[in-house]
C-alpha positions as CSV (number, residue, x, y, z in Angstrom):
1,M,3.2,12.3,11.7
2,L,5.8,12.5,14.4
3,H,8.7,11.2,12.5
4,Y,8.2,12.4,8.9
5,P,6.1,15.6,8.9
6,G,4.4,16.1,5.6
7,D,4.7,12.5,4.5
8,L,1.3,11.1,3.5
9,T,2.4,7.5,4.0
10,F,3.0,5.8,7.2
11,M,5.4,3.1,6.2
12,A,8.9,3.6,5.0
13,L,8.5,0.8,2.4
14,S,5.9,-0.8,0.3
15,L,4.6,-4.1,1.5
16,F,5.0,-5.6,-2.0
17,K,7.9,-6.1,-4.4
18,D,6.4,-3.7,-6.9
19,P,6.1,-0.4,-5.1
20,D,3.3,0.7,-7.5
21,F,1.1,-2.5,-6.8
22,M,-2.1,-1.7,-4.9
23,T,-4.8,-4.0,-3.9
24,P,-8.3,-2.9,-4.5
25,E,-8.8,-2.3,-0.8
26,F,-5.7,-0.1,-0.6
27,E,-7.0,1.8,-3.7
28,E,-10.4,2.4,-2.0
29,L,-9.1,3.1,1.6
30,G,-5.8,4.7,1.0
31,Y,-4.0,2.6,3.6
32,Y,-3.0,-1.1,4.1
33,S,-5.7,-3.3,5.6
34,T,-6.0,-6.9,6.7
35,T,-6.4,-7.9,3.0
36,D,-2.9,-6.5,2.3
37,F,-1.3,-8.1,5.2
38,V,-2.9,-11.5,4.3
39,M,-1.6,-11.2,0.8
40,L,1.9,-10.4,2.2
41,G,1.8,-13.3,4.6
42,K,0.9,-15.7,1.8
43,A,3.9,-14.4,-0.3
44,Y,6.0,-15.6,2.7
45,G,4.3,-18.9,3.0
46,L,2.0,-18.1,6.0
47,G,-1.6,-19.2,5.9
48,E,-4.5,-16.7,6.2
49,N,-5.3,-18.1,9.7
50,A,-1.8,-17.4,10.9
51,V,-1.9,-13.8,9.6
52,H,-5.2,-13.3,11.3
53,G,-3.7,-14.7,14.5
54,I,-0.8,-12.3,14.3
55,L,-3.0,-9.3,13.7
56,G,-5.3,-10.4,16.6
57,E,-2.2,-10.6,18.8
58,C,-1.5,-7.0,18.0
59,K,-5.0,-6.0,19.1
60,M,-4.8,-8.1,22.3
61,R,-1.6,-6.1,23.3
62,R,-3.2,-2.7,23.2
63,S,-3.2,-2.3,27.0
64,Q,0.5,-3.1,27.1
65,V,1.3,-0.5,24.4
66,E,-0.9,2.1,26.3
67,A,1.1,1.4,29.5
68,M,4.4,1.6,27.7
69,I,3.5,5.0,26.1
70,D,2.3,6.2,29.5
71,R,5.6,5.3,31.2
72,S,7.6,6.9,28.5
73,L,9.4,10.2,28.9
74,L,7.5,11.7,26.0
75,S,5.6,15.0,26.6
76,D,1.8,14.5,27.3
77,D,1.1,15.8,23.8
78,A,3.5,13.4,22.2
79,K,1.9,10.5,24.3
80,K,-1.5,11.4,23.0
81,E,-0.2,11.5,19.4
82,Y,1.5,8.1,19.7
83,L,-1.7,6.7,21.3
84,R,-3.7,8.2,18.4
85,I,-1.5,6.7,15.8
86,F,-1.6,3.2,17.3
87,T,-5.3,3.3,17.7
88,D,-5.5,4.3,14.0
89,R,-3.2,1.5,13.0
90,L,-5.3,-1.0,14.9
91,A,-8.5,0.2,13.1
92,M,-6.9,-0.8,9.8
93,F,-7.0,-4.5,10.8
94,R,-10.8,-4.8,10.2
């Protein structure tokens, strides 16, 4: 991790009110997936289609994120690491 070395999680806070709550998908995969974000969206009154739309928008903006990373003042190694992290996060939305 770039910001929190040694931290096995990738989010500062749990998605859910009970920090010990885990969906079966999270327990199996070890990270949040589409199922978790749909559940979070429903808790805030969003329909499943709306959540899928938001996640799809994230996927469609990949080229913009890649361009932003490329234009940044980060070292080449840091750029590669940020792109790797972003790509890993997108893979969670399966």
